[in-house]
Backbone as JSON, one array per atom type, in Angstrom:
{
  "sequence": "MAARPTPDPTDTGGVIMTEPLRRPGETPPVEGSTSEAHEERPDRGVWEHPRVWLGLILLGCVIVAAFFAARIAGLF",
  "N": [[48.42, 17.5, -3.31], [46.84, 19.17, -0.72], [46.27, 17.6, 2.85], [42.98, 16.07, 3.79], [41.33, 17.74, 6.89], [41.18, 15.38, 9.55], [37.99, 13.95, 10.44], [35.99, 15.22, 13.35], [34.86, 13.3, 15.25], [32.62, 13.64, 17.33], [31.63, 15.96, 16.54], [28.1, 16.7, 15.66], [27.03, 17.88, 13.69], [25.79, 20.38, 13.89], [23.34, 19.1, 14.67], [21.18, 18.71, 17.55], [21.34, 16.12, 19.62], [19.49, 14.58, 21.74], [19.11, 12.49, 23.31], [21.76, 10.6, 23.67], [23.48, 8.15, 21.82], [22.93, 4.62, 22.29], [24.62, 1.14, 22.5], [24.36, -1.14, 20.26], [22.0, -3.92, 21.12], [21.56, -2.96, 23.8], [19.17, -1.62, 26.08], [16.76, 0.37, 25.59], [16.23, 3.5, 26.93], [12.43, 3.56, 29.24], [9.69, 4.7, 27.79], [6.77, 6.18, 29.66], [6.47, 3.64, 30.91], [4.22, 3.37, 33.72], [2.05, 1.96, 34.44], [0.18, -0.45, 36.23], [0.41, -4.14, 35.3], [-2.01, -4.96, 32.58], [-5.2, -5.52, 33.49], [-7.32, -8.65, 32.25], [-9.41, -8.91, 29.7], [-13.16, -8.7, 29.6], [-15.42, -11.87, 28.36], [-16.63, -11.18, 25.49], [-19.01, -12.26, 24.5], [-20.83, -13.76, 21.83], [-19.35, -12.16, 19.73], [-16.63, -12.94, 19.8], [-15.64, -14.57, 18.54], [-15.1, -15.03, 15.93], [-15.32, -16.91, 14.03], [-16.81, -18.68, 13.83], [-19.14, -16.85, 12.86], [-18.03, -16.4, 10.53], [-18.25, -19.38, 9.64], [-20.5, -19.02, 8.62], [-21.07, -17.38, 6.97], [-20.07, -17.61, 4.96], [-21.64, -20.32, 3.94], [-23.66, -19.04, 3.74], [-23.31, -18.41, 1.27], [-22.33, -20.35, 0.09], [-24.96, -21.58, -0.56], [-26.25, -19.79, -1.87], [-24.45, -19.74, -4.3], [-24.82, -22.01, -5.03], [-27.93, -21.73, -6.16], [-27.51, -20.58, -7.98], [-26.18, -22.01, -9.99], [-27.54, -24.57, -9.75], [-30.15, -22.95, -10.91], [-29.2, -22.34, -13.46], [-28.4, -25.0, -14.47], [-30.89, -26.1, -15.23], [-32.24, -27.05, -12.92], [-34.69, -25.51, -11.74]],
  "CA": [[46.97, 18.09, -2.72], [46.41, 19.64, 0.9], [45.87, 16.7, 3.37], [42.46, 17.16, 4.76], [41.64, 17.09, 8.35], [40.58, 14.49, 10.3], [36.72, 14.9, 11.13], [35.56, 14.91, 14.9], [33.7, 11.86, 15.99], [31.55, 13.94, 18.89], [30.98, 16.46, 16.03], [27.11, 16.12, 15.04], [26.66, 18.99, 12.15], [24.44, 21.23, 14.25], [22.08, 18.45, 14.96], [21.1, 18.64, 19.07], [20.6, 15.01, 19.83], [18.79, 14.48, 22.84], [19.7, 11.11, 23.82], [23.35, 10.03, 22.96], [23.48, 6.9, 20.34], [23.18, 3.56, 22.41], [25.31, 0.08, 21.6], [22.7, -2.35, 19.89], [22.12, -4.68, 22.94], [21.8, -1.97, 24.75], [17.39, -1.42, 26.03], [16.75, 1.96, 25.18], [14.82, 4.36, 28.41], [11.27, 3.08, 28.64], [8.94, 5.95, 27.84], [5.57, 6.33, 29.94], [4.88, 1.95, 31.42], [4.44, 3.13, 35.15], [1.01, 1.81, 34.47], [0.27, -1.91, 36.11], [-0.15, -5.05, 34.35], [-3.47, -5.52, 32.31], [-6.28, -7.07, 33.21], [-7.82, -9.63, 31.31], [-10.99, -8.42, 29.37], [-14.03, -9.92, 29.47], [-15.39, -12.45, 27.41], [-17.59, -10.54, 25.0], [-19.6, -13.16, 24.05], [-20.71, -14.13, 20.28], [-18.67, -11.11, 18.82], [-14.88, -13.47, 20.7], [-16.26, -16.03, 17.96], [-15.48, -14.83, 14.46], [-15.33, -18.65, 13.54], [-18.76, -19.23, 13.86], [-19.95, -16.21, 11.96], [-17.4, -16.69, 8.92], [-18.99, -20.04, 8.51], [-21.83, -18.58, 8.57], [-21.3, -16.56, 6.03], [-19.83, -19.04, 3.71], [-22.32, -21.41, 3.55], [-24.97, -18.44, 2.71], [-22.24, -17.69, -0.13], [-22.26, -21.27, -1.29], [-26.09, -21.78, -1.19], [-26.65, -18.83, -3.01], [-23.84, -20.03, -5.53], [-25.97, -23.65, -5.47], [-28.92, -22.08, -6.32], [-27.53, -19.91, -9.04], [-25.76, -23.21, -10.27], [-29.27, -25.39, -10.21], [-31.18, -22.23, -11.93], [-28.11, -22.52, -15.03], [-28.19, -26.42, -15.57], [-32.12, -26.54, -15.5], [-33.33, -27.98, -12.24], [-35.22, -25.08, -10.43]],
  "C": [[47.42, 18.33, -1.24], [45.86, 18.28, 1.57], [44.08, 17.29, 4.19], [42.49, 16.75, 6.03], [40.8, 16.58, 8.61], [38.77, 14.59, 11.1], [36.61, 13.67, 12.21], [34.6, 14.13, 14.89], [32.67, 11.77, 17.03], [31.09, 14.34, 18.04], [29.02, 16.16, 15.27], [26.18, 17.04, 13.97], [26.12, 19.84, 12.8], [23.32, 21.05, 14.41], [22.02, 18.65, 16.74], [20.54, 17.28, 19.0], [20.07, 15.47, 21.48], [18.63, 13.69, 23.93], [21.08, 10.79, 23.64], [22.94, 8.67, 22.43], [24.23, 6.02, 22.01], [23.58, 2.2, 21.75], [24.47, -0.59, 20.58], [23.09, -3.48, 20.94], [21.12, -4.15, 23.42], [19.28, -1.5, 25.73], [17.58, -0.23, 26.46], [15.51, 2.51, 26.8], [13.24, 3.49, 28.16], [10.53, 4.47, 28.96], [7.47, 6.23, 28.41], [4.79, 5.04, 30.76], [5.98, 2.61, 33.04], [2.91, 2.98, 35.29], [1.4, -0.02, 34.78], [0.16, -3.05, 34.92], [-1.66, -5.01, 34.12], [-4.21, -5.98, 32.59], [-6.74, -7.49, 32.13], [-9.2, -9.13, 31.15], [-12.02, -9.29, 29.17], [-14.94, -10.4, 28.77], [-16.65, -11.73, 26.79], [-18.58, -11.54, 24.21], [-20.01, -13.86, 22.87], [-19.66, -13.64, 19.58], [-16.99, -12.08, 19.4], [-14.44, -14.3, 19.74], [-16.04, -15.61, 16.44], [-15.51, -15.9, 13.27], [-16.44, -18.74, 12.67], [-19.56, -18.54, 12.23], [-19.71, -16.29, 10.52], [-18.02, -18.15, 8.56], [-19.99, -19.9, 8.41], [-22.22, -17.78, 7.2], [-20.93, -17.23, 4.71], [-20.54, -19.8, 3.24], [-23.54, -20.75, 3.32], [-24.62, -18.48, 1.82], [-22.94, -19.62, -1.07], [-23.47, -21.99, -1.26], [-26.92, -21.23, -2.29], [-25.9, -19.06, -4.32], [-24.52, -21.17, -6.08], [-26.76, -23.31, -6.21], [-28.71, -21.46, -7.38], [-27.2, -21.01, -10.6], [-26.69, -24.1, -11.03], [-30.29, -24.39, -11.36], [-30.1, -22.42, -13.52], [-28.3, -23.66, -15.38], [-29.86, -26.82, -15.66], [-32.53, -26.04, -14.12], [-34.52, -27.03, -11.22], [-35.94, -24.08, -12.36]]
}
């Protein structure tokens, strides 16, 4: 059998690479991070408290379920 040639480690197989590969642990170049730190957004009032709305929705569900359970039991 004929010996196979050793592949060239720098050959990319015809693919044009835009950046060289980096070793693990190195930080890649940053894209578009020239802005300042984000400002804190203002409080949006009641919409900032979804647990309150979730609690009201669950309370309504329990009340409706209790009504139908009472109707089935013959209390109403």
